[in-house]
N, C-alpha and C positions, 0 to 999 in steps of 0.2 A: 504493500500500500504506500501511496505517496505521502509525503510529509504534509501535515495540516497547514492551512493557509493563515493560521493565527499563531500568536505566541502568548504564553501564559502571563498573568499578572502575579507579581510577588514570588518568583522562584527563589529558593534558598541558595545563597552563595556563601560569601564570607562576611566578616564583620564590617561594620561601618559605624561612624559616629552620628549618623543622621537617624534620630529616633522616629521622626514623623515622616520619613521618606515614603512608606507605603500609603499613608493617608494622602499626602500631597500628590503622589503618583496617580492615585485613583481619582482625585479631584480634576487633574488636568488631562486625564485620559491616556496617559502614557502606557504603553504595553510592556515596558521593561524598566527595571530599576536602573537608575544612573550608576548607583553603587550597590554593594551587597547589603543584605538585610541583617540586622543584629538579632541575636538570640542569646540573652543573658538572663539568668534567674532573677537578677535584681530589677529587670525591666518588665513592664506589664504587657508581655506578649505571650501568646499561647499558640503552639503549632498544632494544627489538626489536619488530617487528610479529609478532603472534600470531594464528593461525587457530584459532577455537574451534568446537565442534560447534553444532548448531542450538539455539535457545532451548528451555528446558525439558528438555534432556538430563539424564539421571540422573548423568552424569559431572560435571556442574557444578551443584550445588544452589545455591539462593538464598543460603544461609548457609554460608560457608566453615568447614571444620573447624579446630580448634586446631592439629592436626598440619600441615595445609596452610599455615596461617598461619606456623607456626614455620619451615617450609621456604621461606617467601616465595613461595608459589604463588598466582596469581590465578585465581579460579574462576568469574568472571562472563563470559559471552559478549559479544563486541563487536558493536554494531549495524552498524558500517561500518568501512572501512579507514582512516578519518580518525583513529581512536583508536589509540594505541599504549600498551603497557604497560611498566612499569618493573620490572626484575629486578635486585636487588642482587647485586653481584659480591663474594663473600666465602666464608668457610668453609661456611656453610649452603647458599648457592646452588650451590656446587660439588658438593654432595651431592644437590641436587635435580635431577630430570629425568635427562638423560644426559650432562650436562657433565662430571661427575666420571669417567664411564666413558671419555669421549673424552680426558681428561687422563692417566689411568692406562694404562700399557702392560700387555701381557699378563703379563710377568714380574713387574711390580710388584704386580699384582693377586694373583698366586700367592703372592708373599711375604706380603702382608697376610692372605691366606686361611689360611696356616699359622702365621705368626708370632704373631698375636693369641692364638689358643687355646694355643699352646705357651708363650707368655709368662705367661699366667694360671696354667697348670699349674706353670711354673717357680717363680713367686712362692709358690704354694701349697706346693710341695714343699720349698722352702728354709725357709718358715715352719714347716712341720711338723718339719723337722730341728732348727730352732732351739728350738721348743717342747719337743722331746724332749731338750734339753740338749746338742745337738751344735752347737758354735759353732767354726767353723774358717775358715781363709782360703779354702777352696774354696767355701763358701757365699757369702762376701763376693765372691769372684771371679765366681761365677755371676750375682749381681745386678749387679755392675759390668759384665760383658759385656752384660747385658740393657740397661743404661742407655746404653752406648756405641752399641748397635745402634739404639736409639730416636733418639739424637741424629743418627746417620748418616742414618736414614730421613727426618728433617726436612730434609735437604739437597735431596731430590728436588723438593718443591714450590717451593723457592727457585730451583733451577735452571730449572724450568719457567716461573717468573715472570719471570726476568731474561734468559732466553735470547734472546727476540725483540728485546731492546733492544741486543743486541750485533751489530756488523757481521760479515759473513763474514770469517773469518780465524782467527788463533790463539785469540782469546777464545771465539768460538762453538764452534770445534772442540774446545777443552778442555771446555766445558760438555757438548757432545754425547758426548764420550768418557766422562766420569764418569757421565752419565745412562744410558749403555748398559751400562757395566761394573759399576756399583754393585749392581744386582740379583744379580750373582754373589757379591759380598761378603755381601749379605744372606742369600743361600742358605747360605753357609758358616756364617754366624752362627746360623741356625736349627739347624744340626747341633750346635753347642755346647750348645744347650738340651736336645737329646735325651738327653744323659747324665744330666740331672737329672730328666727327665720320664717316661722309658719305664717304669721300674719302678713308678711311681705309676699309670700308665694300664693297663699290662698286666704283672702280676707273674709270668705263666706262662712261664718261660724254656724254650727248646727246645734249648739246647746239648747236653743229654744225648741227645736224639733225633738230633742231627746227628752226634755221635760214633758212635752205633749205625749210622746210615746209611752212614757212611764205612767202618765195619768190614764191613758187608754188601756194599758195592760193591767194596772193594779187598782185604779180608781183613786189613788192618792200618790203622794211623793214619798217613797221609802226613806230618803235621807232626812226629810223633815219629820216623818213619823218616828224615826229612831231617837229623836230628841227626848222622848219620855224616859229613855233608859240611861241618859247621860249622868254620870257621877265622876268626880275626880279620880276615884280608884279605878273605875272602868276605863276612863280615858288613858290612864297610865298603863293599864293592862294591855289595851289594844295598841297603844303606841309602841310597846315593846315588840309586838309581832310586826308592826309596820316598819319599824326601824331596822329590823333584821332581814329585810327583803334581800339585800345583796349578799348577805352571808348565806341565806337559803339558796340563792342562785348558784353559787359556786360550791355548795356542800358536796354534791355527788362527784363533781370533777376532782375536787381536792382529795376526797377519800380514795377514789380510784387511782389517782396519782401516787398517793402514799402507799397504796397496796402494790405498786409497780405495774399497774394495768394502764399504761400511758396512752395507748391507741384508743382505748375506750374513754379515757378522760378527755382526750382531744375531740372525739366524736360527740361527747356530751356538750362540751363547750361550743362546738360548731353549731349544734342544734339550737342552743340558747342564743348565740349571736344571730343566727338566721331569724329566730323569733323576734328578737329586738328590732332588727332592720326591717322586717316585714311590718311590724307595728309602726315604725317611724314613717314609712310610706303611707300607711293608712292615716296617721296623724295629719299629714299634708293634704290628704283627700277629704278627710272629715274633721276639720279643726273644731274642737269643743273645749270650752273652759270647764274646769271641775266645779262641782256644786259649791265648794267652799268659797269660790269667787262669784259665780253667777247668782246663786241663791242669796248670798250675802249682799250683793249689789241690789237685789230686788227686795231686801228686807224681810226675807222669809224665815230667818232664824231668830229664835227668842231666847235660846239657852246657850251660854258660853261653854266650850268644851272643858276648860280648866286643865287639870293634870298636874304632874309633878316634874321631876328632873328629866325623865325620859321624854315627856311631851315637850318640855322646854327645849331640849336638845334637838328634837325633830323640827320644831318651829324655827329654830336658828338655822338649820340646814336649808329649810324652804326659803328663808329670808335671803339667802345668798343668791338665789335665782331671781330673774326678772318676773316676780310673782304675777303682776297684772297682765303679762303677756302669755301666760301658760295656756297652751291649747293641746294638751296631751292627756285627754280624758278618754277618748273613744278610738280604739277599743282599750280595755284594761290590760296593759302588759303585766301588771301584777298577777292577774289571773292566768294569762297565756303562758308566761314564763314559769310560773309555779307548777302548772300542770305538765309542762314540758319536762321540768326537773323531776317530777313524780314519775313520768313515763320512763325516763332514763334510769331512775332508781329501781323501778320494777324490772327493767331489762338487764341491768348490769350489777345492781347491788340491792337485792330484794330485802335483805334484813334492815336496810336503812329506810325503806318505804314507809312503814307505820310511824316512825319517828318524824319524818318530814311531813306526813299527812297532818299531824297535829298542828304544825307551824303553818301549813298552807291554809287550813280551815280558819285558823286565827287571823291570818293575813287577809283572807277574803272578807271576813266580817269587819275587820278594821278599816278597809278601804271605804265601806259605806258609813260606818259609825263615825269615822274621822272626816267624812265629807270630801274625800278625794275622788270618788267615782260614783256614777249612777249605777243602778242595778243592771241596766241594759248594757253598760260598758263591760260588766263581768260576763254577760251572756255572749257578747261579741268576742271577747277575749278567749272564751272557751271554744268558740267556733274556729279559731285559728289553729288549734292543735293538730287536726288531720293534715292541714297544709304544711305545717312545719315538718312533721315526720315523713311526709311524702317528698318534699322538695329538697331536704337537707342531703340525703345520700346522692341524689341525682346531680345536684350542683357540685358536690364534691368530686364525683366521678368525671363530670364534664371538665372541671378545671384541672384536676390531676390526671392528665392523660396517660401517665405511665402505668396507671392501675396498680401501683405499689404504694403501701402506706408510707407516710413521711417518717424520716429517721428522727425518732424522739429520744434516742439515747439508750434504748434497751440493750442489754448485753446479748450478743449473739449466742 
């Protein structure tokens, strides 16, 4: 056979001092390096054999595009296996091809998918308030929370980079633990942005319709009806269950991790994260203020909740948020997430199920007693459970194309 009519890009030769020669060569479309290509362990280059389509394929034109050059893609076919191609290892190369997809876990991808647009709207909403003459600590607090989340998110690539340099033991286990549980922290952080963004995305509140729906279903308002049972002791009792919601959320995952069943721990956390993000989307579609805000504004309450130290602590946490802008009532994620946790407890850790059931029942009653949710919110939250258990394994398989479980540090 005759020699091919093209020459390869980036053939390996000898050393050179030009680190960016391959990139510059690709940008200007040169088919041969002016000098040889470096390969030193200290430099960020990786050598891989690459199989290309046949010469003349439309997928690989003679002149590479500027976009492909910026992504450091080589677009010339190789005439033989003797040639290898250099791919830089860095931020751009991690975004090129599928390497970035292999590095991101499903829960991390979901975080980026929702956090980036919500952050843009958060900055815009706070700027709009500031331009309108509203300058308060809550605006500064919203931007501060956003900056903290960005800094925390930068920890993930650092953990991914240094993990394989650590031996099996406490160091690697600590890295694996943080890498697995940080997406849950990010998920909660996205929730803090919702208070600032919902009314800018969808100003059509539905809490009036929810009140009418409860009146039609029950003939009265359950949250107002519950006032007859209010005492300081009961308020403190139910505040205990409500305040422990996040501890309940990670209880099954933490127990499974402590037992060494890390894949099951991650699966549980992924289901919880999917449940949260699904609820966030529904918050944007059906914005509704909780009864403690809407009914209070209408003057429907005649009894103060009172309470003790736990209730005061809970109220202090609520005060940190932009309270008047809260539109996170429908559906009740307290209900949805709690039942998802119970489902995974029944699946993986059945002895823990009856213990958690007590806390879940106390939590559900507390959401109505403490005026955080309408009863129809709880019904809508329960209806999310089949969706979560159906979509979670499918989205995980779709993202993790290797069909292999993530390396969570279990000993082989």
